[in-house]
Residue, then its C-alpha position, 0 to 999 in steps of 0.5 A: m060876483s063878489k069883490d075882494l076887499t083888503l082892509e088894514l087894521p091898525h094895532l091899537h095897543d101893545v100886546i096885553e097879557s091874558k089873565n091866564f098868561i104863563e111864563t115858564n121854562a121847559d127842557g123838552v117838548v112832545t108834539i102830537g098831531t091829531q084831527n079835530n072836527g076834520f081840521d089838522v091840529f098840533n098839540f105841543v106839550f112842554l116838559n121839565s125835568s127834575p131830580v128825584i132825591g132819596t137816601e141810600a145807606g144814609e147818604i142823599v142820592v139822586k134816584g132818578m129823574q121826574r118829568t113834569k108837564v109845564v104847559s100844553i099849547t094847541l095850534s092849527k096846522q097852518k099856525a104850527h107851520d108858521f111856528y116851525e118856519s119862525l124857528k127854522s129861520m132863527f136857527e138858519e141865521 
């Protein structure tokens, strides 16, 4: 019979940045739930909006808005739920 063993591993360093770390801002997010090899995963696509500038009758005007993908993050269902709980606790205070 196997025996459960719990180990505490110390954090050796501060959190370091990945070589492809991104810090940005977004004004919207789209959430897409899918399955990958039988596992539920959630993809969060963060978007940013910016005005499309043009001219009309010699005047500079805003013709519309352009949505741009800023970053896409994929999380397992459990990690997405943990993220949800974290956000929920921030807004319930």
